C-alpha positions in Angstrom: 63.0 124.3 111.9 60.5 125.8 109.4 56.8 125.7 110.3 54.5 125.5 107.2 50.8 126.1 107.6 48.8 123.2 106.0 45.3 124.5 106.5 43.8 127.9 107.5 40.1 128.6 107.8 40.5 132.1 109.2 37.7 134.6 108.4 40.2 137.4 108.3 43.8 137.7 107.4 46.1 136.5 110.2 43.1 136.2 112.6 42.3 133.0 114.4 38.5 133.0 114.8 36.7 131.5 117.8 36.7 127.7 117.5 39.0 127.7 114.5 42.1 125.5 114.2 45.2 126.1 112.2 47.5 123.2 111.3 51.2 123.5 110.7 53.8 120.9 109.6 57.5 120.9 110.3 60.4 118.5 109.5 63.8 117.9 111.1 66.7 115.9 109.8 68.2 113.8 112.6 71.9 114.2 113.0 74.4 111.7 114.5 74.9 114.1 117.4 71.2 113.5 118.3 71.5 109.7 118.6 72.9 109.6 122.2 69.6 110.7 123.8 66.0 111.1 122.8 65.1 114.2 120.7 63.0 116.6 122.7 61.2 119.3 120.8 59.3 122.2 122.2 56.7 124.3 120.2 55.2 127.6 121.5 52.4 129.7 120.2 51.9 133.4 120.8 49.0 135.7 119.8 47.4 139.1 120.4 43.9 139.7 121.7 41.3 142.1 120.1 42.8 145.0 121.9 46.4 144.0 120.9 47.0 142.6 124.3 49.5 139.7 124.5 47.8 136.5 125.4 49.4 133.8 127.5 51.8 131.6 125.4 51.0 127.9 125.1 53.8 125.3 124.7 53.9 121.7 123.9 56.8 119.2 124.1 57.2 116.1 122.0 59.9 113.5 122.8 61.2 111.2 120.0 63.2 108.0 120.7 66.4 107.6 118.7 68.0 104.3 117.7 71.1 103.3 115.7 72.8 100.1 114.7 76.6 100.4 114.8 78.9 97.6 113.6 82.5 96.8 112.6 84.0 93.8 111.0 87.6 92.6 110.7 88.8 90.0 108.2 92.4 88.8 108.0 94.1 86.6 105.4 97.7 85.6 104.7 99.7 85.0 101.5 100.8 81.6 103.0 97.4 79.9 103.3 97.8 76.1 102.8 101.6 76.3 102.9 104.2 75.3 105.4 106.7 78.1 106.2 110.2 77.8 107.6 112.6 80.1 109.4 113.4 83.1 107.2 110.1 83.2 105.4 108.0 86.3 105.4 104.3 86.0 105.9 102.3 88.9 104.6 98.9 89.5 106.2 96.1 91.6 104.7 93.4 93.1 106.9 90.0 94.4 105.8 88.1 96.6 108.2 84.4 97.2 107.3 81.7 99.4 108.8 78.7 97.1 108.8 76.5 99.6 110.7 74.5 102.7 109.9 76.6 105.4 111.6 80.1 106.7 111.2 82.9 105.3 113.4 85.9 107.3 114.5 89.4 106.9 116.0 89.9 103.6 114.4 92.9 101.6 115.8 94.1 98.2 114.4 96.6 96.1 116.2 98.2 92.6 115.7 99.7 90.8 118.7 102.8 89.7 116.6 103.3 92.6 114.2 104.2 96.1 115.4 103.7 98.1 112.2 100.5 97.9 110.1 100.3 100.0 106.9 97.0 101.2 105.6 96.8 100.6 101.9 93.4 102.1 101.0 90.2 103.5 102.5 88.9 106.9 103.7 88.5 108.1 100.1 86.7 111.2 101.2 89.4 112.0 103.7 87.0 112.7 106.6 88.9 110.5 109.0 85.8 108.4 109.6 84.9 104.8 108.8 81.6 105.5 107.0 78.8 103.0 106.7 79.7 100.4 104.1 83.3 101.7 103.8 86.2 99.3 103.8 89.8 100.2 104.9 92.6 97.8 103.9 95.8 97.3 105.9 98.9 95.1 105.4 101.5 93.7 107.8 104.5 91.3 107.5 105.9 88.8 109.9 109.4 87.2 109.7 109.3 83.5 110.7 112.1 82.4 113.1 113.2 79.1 114.5 111.0 79.4 117.6 107.9 79.3 115.4 108.7 75.9 113.8 107.0 72.6 114.6 103.6 74.2 115.5 101.1 76.6 113.9 101.8 80.3 113.9 98.6 81.8 115.4 98.3 85.5 115.8 95.3 87.7 116.6 94.4 91.1 115.2 91.9 93.5 116.9 90.3 96.6 115.7 88.7 99.3 117.9 86.6 102.4 117.1 84.2 104.8 118.7 80.6 105.2 117.6 78.9 108.7 117.7 78.1 108.2 121.4 81.8 107.3 122.2 81.0 103.7 122.9 83.8 101.3 121.8 83.0 99.0 119.0 85.5 96.2 118.2 86.2 93.0 116.4 89.0 90.5 116.1 90.3 88.0 113.6 92.9 85.2 113.6 95.1 83.4 111.1 96.9 80.1 111.3 100.0 79.3 109.3 101.6 75.8 109.2 105.3 75.4 109.8 107.8 72.7 108.9 109.3 70.4 111.6 112.9 69.7 110.7 114.8 66.7 112.1 116.6 68.8 114.7 113.5 70.4 116.0 113.0 70.0 119.8 109.3 70.9 119.7 107.6 68.5 117.4 103.7 68.4 117.2 102.1 67.5 120.4 102.0 63.8 121.2 104.6 62.6 118.7 108.3 62.0 118.6 110.3 61.3 115.5 109.4 57.6 115.7 105.7 58.6 115.5 104.9 57.1 118.9 101.8 58.6 120.4 102.6 60.1 123.8 99.1 61.5 124.5 99.1 65.1 125.6 102.9 65.1 126.4 105.0 67.2 124.1 107.9 64.9 123.0 111.5 65.8 122.4 112.4 65.6 118.7 114.7 62.7 119.3 114.8 59.1 118.2 114.3 56.5 121.0 118.0 55.8 121.0 118.6 59.5 121.8 116.0 59.8 124.6 117.3 61.8 127.5 116.0 63.4 130.7 115.1 59.9 132.1 111.9 59.7 130.0 110.9 56.4 128.4 109.9 57.6 124.9 107.8 54.5 124.1 105.6 54.7 127.3 105.9 58.4 127.9 106.6 57.7 131.6 109.4 59.1 133.6 111.9 56.4 134.7 
């Protein structure tokens, strides 16, 4: 820190006359490493008396409060929005991770509960390994639809984690829903309906016509016989 004298009324060079006051100014650029606690600054003055004797030093401490506003956002979209997928189709998801705060975020981790491997397509243009304020990193992942997914929506959740400068976890999550087909042989049709379109309330119906009803369940009433 450099001290710059703003005003000096000394009657002699480098001499502080009785009753005289010298004013200095100093500036300090706050670093991210300062944000985890208040900034405490100490200043000390030293001088010599008329006979070159050392005078008692005087110190003063100033404490400055620090604040910061971290934020992270995750957006997830699929290439099958508004479509119905069937077994064998591949759904491609794109993820956008954005630093919405005013500090760098580190050790970023992105996971999807149905996709093991996510590939980063872009981001970190300055190669510092940090998600800088305003920066966006883009990822991609693919999911292969199987028969167990049919007759209901495919819903998966993606979560992103990161650390702010004070090692506090910052996170966000995003979901995506994909509609699937319900073929005639499906045994897991949409809740409350069988293939004759008879409402069974909250009971999940077998995908069978009334004439094929099994397990001692009356399809029309939804009651066990």
